[in-house]
N, C-alpha and C positions, 0 to 999 in steps of 0.2 A: 590901263586905266580904265578901260570899257569894261574890263574885267571884276575891276574892284566893285564900281558902279552896279553891274547888274547883280553883286553878292549882295551888298547894300537894300537893292530894290528887293530881293528874295527874302533878307530878312524882316522888311518893313510889313511883307504879306504874312509873314508866319505869324507875327507879333497881331497885327490885326485879326488873324482868323483865329486867335485864342478866346477862349470865353472867360470872363472876368467872375470868379467867385465870390459872391458877396456872402457876408456874416450875419446871420438873424439870431435875433432872442429864443425864436421858436425853431428849433431845428429838430427835425424827425426822422430818425433813420427808420428806413424801410426794409423789412427784412429781404433778405434775397429768395426765399424759401419760406414754407409752411411749417413753424417750428410747433410741436403740441405741447402745450405747458402740462407740469404733472400737477394731479387734482389734491387741491388742499384739502385736509381733512377737517372738517367742523366740529367742534366740542359740543357736545349736546348738553344742556343741562339735567336732564333726566337719565338716570342709569340705563344699561343695557337690560334688554330681558333677562339675558343670562346671568346679570349680575342679581336683578331683582328674584329670579329665580333661586341663586344662591345664599341670598337672605332668607326668602322663607324658609327654606329647609336646612337653614345652619343650626346646627343641635345648641347652638350655644345663643341662641334666641325666641324668643316665644311669643307669640300673636295673643294678647289681648282684645277681645270684642266689647266694646263700649255700647252702652243704652242708656235711656233715660224715659221713664213714662212720666208724660205730659197730661194737659187737658184733652191736647189734640191727639192723643193715643201715645204709641210706642213711637221712640224717636231714634235712630242710629246714629251715633256720634263717631262712627268709624274705627276701624283697628289699628292699634299701635304696636311697636313692637318693642321688646324690652329685653336685657338680659335674663337669661332664665337661671331660675334660683338654684343654687349648688349644694344649698343647705339640707341635712337630712330632715325627712320628713316621717312623722309617726303620726296615726289617724287614730281618732278617740270617740265615738259617740258622733261621727259626723263631723268634726271639725279636724284640721291640720296644725299640727302645732310644730314650728319650726326651731329645731335645736341648733344653734349658731353659738351656743357658749356665752351670750349675753347676758344682761340683765333681765328679771322677772318681768320691767317694767318693759324693756323691748322685745321681750318673747309674748307677751301681751298682745301687744301693736300686730307683732308677726301670724297671729292667728288668722287661718282661712277658713271661709266656708266650703265644705265639700260635699257636692250633691253626687248620689248616686242613681242613675237613671237607665232602666230598662228599654230596649226595643226591639218589642218582638210581631211577630207577622208571618205570612206565608211566605214561599220563596218567590223572589221575583216581583216583589210589591214594592221594592226599592229602600228596603231597609239600610244596605250600605252606604247608599247616596244621600239619602238623608240625613246619618251620621255627619257623613264629612263635609257635605254642604252647609252645618252648624260651624263648624272653624272659619269660615271667612264670609266675609260681605259680597266677596265675588262670586261668580259663577268659574269658580276653579276647578271643582271635580269633574262638571261636565266638560270644560276644555280640554282637561289634563286627565285621562285615563289612568295616569300611573302613579296618581296622587298617593301617597302612603296613609291608610286607614289612621283615623283619629279617634283614640280611645278616651282624649281629656281634652278638654278647654276651659280654657280661663275666660269669664266674663266679669265685666264690670258692670252693674245695674244700681242706678239711683244710690252711686259713693260707696256700694256694698260689692266687696269682691268676692268670687265663687268659683271653685273650681268642678266642674261638670263631667264627671266620670260615668261612660255609658257600658252598658252591661248585656252581654247577648242573651238569649231564650236559654242555651247550655247553663251558663253561669247563674242565670236565675232558680232555673230547677234546682241546681244544688244548694243553695240558700237555704237554711232553715226556717221556715214559715216567713220568708222573704225579710228579715228584721233588717239587713244592710241595704234593702232599696229603698228610695224616697217617693220615687214616681215610676208608674210604667205607662209606656206608651205602645198602643196595638195599632199598627199601620194595616191599612187594606189599599187594594188597588181600584178604582173608580170603573175601569175596565173588564174587571175578572171578577165575576158573582161568586167563585168560589172562596177568595180571599174575604169577601165580604163575612161570609157564611163561618168561614174559621175563625176570625176575628170577633164574631158575634159570640160563639162559643167561648172563645178565650178570654172576655169580658165577662159573661156569666159564671166561667169558673172561677176568674180571681175575687168577685166580688161575692157571690155566694158559699163557695166551696172552701175558698183559700180566705174568706173575710177579710181582704184587704182594704183599709179602708183609707188609704193615702191618696194623693191625688192621681188618677187614671186619665189617660188620653185618648181619644178616637181620633185618629187621622186618616183623612181620605186623600191619597195620595194619584198623581198622573190626571191632575184634574186636566192639564193641557191635550190632553187627549177627548174632547168635548165630542167629536162624531162618533167615537166608539163606546160612549159612557154606557154603563149597563147597571150601574146603582146611582139611583137619584138622591137628592142631598136629603129629600124628604125622610126616606127610609133610614139612613144614616142616624139623622138627628132624631129618631124616634129609640133607635138602641142608645144613643147615647145619654138623651133623657131619662131612661128606664133606669138605666145602671149609674145614674149620677157622675157622669164624665164630660171632660170637656171634648168639644168637636171642632175640629178644625179642616179644610180643604186645602191641600198643598200640591205644589209641582217642583218637583227639584231643576227640572228642565229650565223652567222658566224662573226659579229663585222665588218664588211666590209662595208668601206667607211664612217662610222660614223664620224669619229673624221674631215673628209675632209669637210661633211655636216655641221656639229657644226663650224666649221671655217670658212667655207664659208658664213654662215648666218652673221656670228659676222663681217666679213670681207666686205660682200655689204652694210650692214646697216650701218657701221662707215664711207664707202665711201660717202653714202646718206647724212649724218650727217655733215660731214667735208665741203659740199659744202653749208651748211646753216650757216648763224649768226643770232645773237638773236639783236633785237634793244632795245631801252630804256624801252619799253613798254612790254616787253616780246614776241612780236611775233616773230616769226621766218620767217627771211626773207632770200633770197638768195644772196651769197656773190658775188659779179659782177666780181672781178679777179676770183675765183673759176669756177663760171657759165661760163665765157670767156674761162678757159684753158679747159673746158669740153665740150663746144661747138665745139674749135678745134679737140679734141680728136673724137668727133662725126664728124666731116667732114670727117677726115681722114679715120674713119670706114667706111662710106657710098662711099667714092671715091674707097675702097677696094673691094666694092660687086661686083661680079662677076668675080673676079681676086682671090680671098683667101676667103674662106667659113669661118662665122664666127660660131666658134662654141659655142653651149651654155654649154657645159660641162665643160668649165674653170669657176670653181667657183670663183678664185680668182682676175679674171680679172674685170677691173671696166671700 
């Protein structure tokens, strides 16, 4: 009997010593060890740099640069990408005609203006970098040295599309009387006095010996190296004014005045072409109405000589 009571007493002590487990709506499980959670990859709304590079270098896409001339000056409307035209192209008298097998009305819409521009100058003045920087609004050439040379650029300016094709000095020398060139750009470096002298000789030869009467540009490159500058702006403007050239100072490293130069070239070439018409034989002749208008403008400018200095830096004036 005593043994039974002793067992009952021990069972009661064990029951009291046990903890009562309460249920709760907020039950938190504590980890027994520190578990490292895997990183979750977030989706970015912008493509990666490798994707952007593949888009830019894709042969099926072409970049179209867009500009607009306003009262406040030149406006860069940004660059756009579109599928590259796969139609056969034949050039004739500075225009491209797309042979797509469509009707004549559609082929007339497909006409695209083609401009041939020669970039010449001494070695090391930045001709190659200048040409490649024309192809984009970004500082693409400076940040990527392996960019492929751009020999053709599509530009949309004032709702009119043009293909600018670049010609080097060797190709320019092989052309008979430079008939296929619409404009020549002579580049010199402001830190190299020899390149300035060579550029001046080239301009003198182009205007006087060759008799080139189309738009001519005298470009002072590398103006970002101001402390090393050897050629003053005043001396360069004298040469440009003497030989009826447009003058502009640029810096490829800073992408300075690159858009202004490209748009100025297109503006001057278009203005000269619009003063000409084509006869039934396909020969280019001056439009008498447009020629008389330009004669009046020229007389007005001649009358202003001595009163107001004609600036060679106004690239959009015609």
